[in-house]
N, C-alpha and C positions, 0 to 999 in steps of 0.2 A: 399528450399529446404528441404524432410522430411529426418530425421537421414539412414531410409531404402535407398531412393533414395542416398548417399553418402554414405555408406556400399557399395551400387552394385557394382558387377565385371563386366568386356568387358565378358565375358562369358555369366553372367547372360545376360545381355543387348542383347549382339548379336553385328556383324558384322556393320550389316548393319543401324541399328537401331542409335550405336553410330556414325557412318559415319552421319547418320542425324541429331542428333543431336552436332556434332562441327561442321559441317559449316551452321547450323542457322541461321539467319541472318546474315549473314556477305556480308561485300560487295567488288566487284573485283573492281581491277583496272582499267587503262582506258584499259590498253594494254592487257589484259584478254577478250578474246574476246567472251568464253565460259569456267567457270568455272566444280566444278565437277556435276556430275550427268551423263554424259554420256559417250562413252567408252575411251575416253580423252581428255585434256585440246585444248582449240583452241588459243593461244599467238599470236596478230599482231607481223610483221617485219618488222619495218615502211622502212629501210634504205637495208632489201635483208639477211642482218644478224644479227644472235644470238651468247654477249657472253653468254657461258655455264660453270656451274663447279657444280662439285655433291664433296657431303664429308658426313662420317659417322659419329657415336657416339655410342658410347659402355657402356651402366651401367655396371659398376666398374670399366673403365678405362678412359673412359674421363667427366664422372659423378659419383654423389653418389648423392641419393633420399636422405641422413641424410645430406648432405652438404648443398643441395640449393634445393627450392622448383621447380614443375612441371611447373609455367610459367617459373622460371629462365634457365631452359633449355631447354624449346623453344627458347625465344630470342637467348642464343646463337649459338642452331643449326641455330638459320636465323643470326647473325648477320656475323659469320665465312664464312658461305655462299658467301652473299650482300657482304661483306668486298671483298675480293676476285672479284667481279662482277664488282664493283666501282676500285680496282687498275687496273685494263685495262680501265679505261676511261668509262666505261658504265651503264647504270641508268637503274637500279634492276626494273627491271619492271612485274615478276613474279614467285612463288617456286611451286614447286611439292614434295611432300615428302613419303616418303615411313615408316611407323612404324612397327616394330614389338613387341608383349610385351604378356607375358602369361597370362593366362585365365583369372587366380587371381587376375590381378592389379586390382587396384579401375578402377573404370568410373573416380572419380576426380583426376586421375591420368591424364586421357589421356587428361579430359578436359582440364585442366590445361598447359599441354604441348602445345595442340591447337591456349589456352589464349596468351600465353606467344608467338608463333611463330607469329600468326596476329598481335599482337602488335609491334615487331618485325616488320616484312613485309611491314608494313605501313610506323614507322619512313623510314624507306628506302625504300620506294614508292613504293613501290608490293603489291602483297596479292597473296593467297597461291590460286592455281588455281587446283591442284587438288591432284594424291597422289594413296596410295594404304593401308592398315591395317592387318595385319596377326597375325599368331600364335608363338611365337618363344619363349625358352626355359630364355631370358633375357629380357629388356628394349633394342630394337635397332631403332635411328632413322637415318634414309638419308634424305640429303634436296638435291633436286638440282635446282640452278637458272638461271633465263636468266635477263638477262641485255641488251638493245639497246644502241648503239652506237652513235644515231643518225647523221651516215653522217662522224663522222671522223675519223679518224686511229684508230686501237686499242693502248693505252700505255703500253708497253712491256716491258721486265727487259733489252733486248736488249738493250736499245737506249746508255747509259753513256758513257759519253767519259773526256777525259781527262781533269783535270783543272771547270770539273763540280761541282756545288757545292750539297754537299748532304745534305737534311734539311730532319724533319721530323714532321708530325701533328699526334698529340691524347699525349696518358701520354703512359709512358714505365717503365719496371717494377712491375706495383701495379697488376696484376693478380698473377700475380711468386709469388707477399706477399699476396695475400690473401690464396693460396696454400697451403705458409709455416708456414700459421696461422693456418689451419682445421687440418693439418699434424702433427703439434707440439702439439695440445690439449691442446695452449692457448684459454684461456677466449675468445668467442665467443662475447663475452655481451660487452664484452669493449668498449668505441666507441671509441677507437685508432686506434681500428680496422675496422671500420664500410666501409672505402672507400677501403682499400685494401678488403676484403670480400664483396665489391657491387662490384669491379671492377674481379674480378675473380667469380661471379657468375655469372654475365650481361657483356659483354664484350658494351663498345662503340666507337665500331670505325665512326671516323666522319667525317661521309659519304659528311655533306658539306663540309668542307676543299677538297675534291677532286671536289667534281660537281660542285659548284661553280666556280669551275675555266675551267671549259671546253670551252675551245675554244679561252680564256683569258690569260693565266698564264699557259702554259701547260708545264709538265717537259719532259726531257728526257728520262728518264726507271722512273719507276714507281713500289710498289711491296707493299705488308700489311708487317705486323708484325706477324706474328702465331708462326713462330717455333725458333723466338730467333733473334733480332737488328742483330748480328755477321750472323749469319747461314745466315737468311734472304739476310742480304746485299750478303757473300758470296754468292749465289745463282746469287744474281743482277750483278754483277762484273765479273763473272764465263761469263753469258748470253753475256755479253759487251765487255769482253776481255781486260779490265781491274782491275786497284789494289783501294782499297777506305782507306783513312786511318779516322776512327773516335779521334775526343776530348774529351776525358774522361772529359773536365769541362764542357763540353757544354751540360755534362746530369748530370749533379746534380740535386739529388730533393730533398733539407731536410728537407720536412716532409717523403716522403722515408724512408730516412737515420735513422728516428727516430723511425719507427715502426723495421727495420730491428735494431735496437740496443735493445731496448723490444728483438726481440728472439733472438738476439748474433746473426745475421745472416750479409751477405753483399747484403746491397742496389745494386752496383756498381753489381755485380753477377745478379742478378735479373737484371736491366735495361740492359746490355748485351745480356743476355742468354734465361732469365725469357720465354720468347715469350707469343703466346694465349692476349694479349689487342688489338691487330687488331687492333695498329697505322697504318699510311701510312708513310711510307720514299721512297724519289725517290733523281733525279738529276737533277740539274736546271743548264742552262747557266750562267757563271759569269756577266753578264749581262742583265737577267732576273732578274728583283724585285720579291722576295718573295712573294707570296699572303697572304693576312690575313690568321692568324693558326696556319704557318711553323714557325718553327725554325732553322736554320746553325747548323750542327753537324758534317761536316766532308768534306772532299776532295774526289775527284776523282784524279786517278796517274798515272801514265803508269807502267806498270807489270802486277801482279796477286794476287788473296785474299785482304783477308782485315785485317787491323794494327789498331790499341791505342795506339794512341802517337807516332805512328812509329815503335809500338812493336809489334810482331805475340799474340794474348792471349794467357796464358797459361793454363787454365781454360777451361770448359766447353764452345761450343757458341750455340750452341742452343738445341735442342730434333732431335733427328733421330729415328722412327719409328722400331719396334720390338728392340730397345735396349734402350729405356727410360725402370724404372722399378715407380714400384708404382702408386695405382690409381687414376684417373685424373690429374695424371700429365702432359700427352700429353696434348699438343697445339693441335689447330685444322685443319687446312689447309695446307696440303703442298705447 
């Protein structure tokens, strides 16, 4: 690519030429029957239903280009939507994306976002089926994800029952640790911070740990951890009409403790309230063996709310939009 091409802006290239460029050579997933190029996309709905989720990211609020690469931002935008679809018990099939940006945005930024989106869409099992590109005062990304239940019932937050085991798949606290590193002004080249920074920039939802157990080890209730473990368990407990007690000892992470010590922070708070890891947390009958990749962290009891070792948590429990402060502090999907 020439230097002139690398410095070209969206205004200089033009809307339709840019759309053609970011779609060139892409291979659609099997469920996308008609991709970009017509008035709308066409997706298959094999059992007559879609699981649908949508989310939006705003520059300066959910991401910063001086903290993350365009490809990181694209992957994160898809991951937080794909995780919601998987948390409902569906396989991601297709995504539609609306992107707004200023006219002086370098073309390479939009290309990088598109490349990241495609990488994560394929990792989740789907593809980018279409979307829209518009002028806006700042960079804004909106993603809608579609999923296929494959003839099964949806996995919701409302099925937990007293006596269930609470279990999690995926990492907790590491995205919050990465945000803390970036916010503190610490040396981001320090290898001790590499994993935390990667976890914040590109969440790694463990899709397979849910998809691979469809029809085999079915949880009674399921959600992804986007707002914070305590907050999301609170949503699940409320929907199910139960209480949940989390066991702190089951959540300890010595490697995360080491990062927290470097920053004089509390790793436990990152784990309980940090959010945006997009791990999955669910409840399982005690008679059901937990599938590979899942670990027990608590129990469902009678009552309401969420406790930690039997006590109500004293600090923050997670993110609430319009109450949080600080750029990129906001987890992705409610």
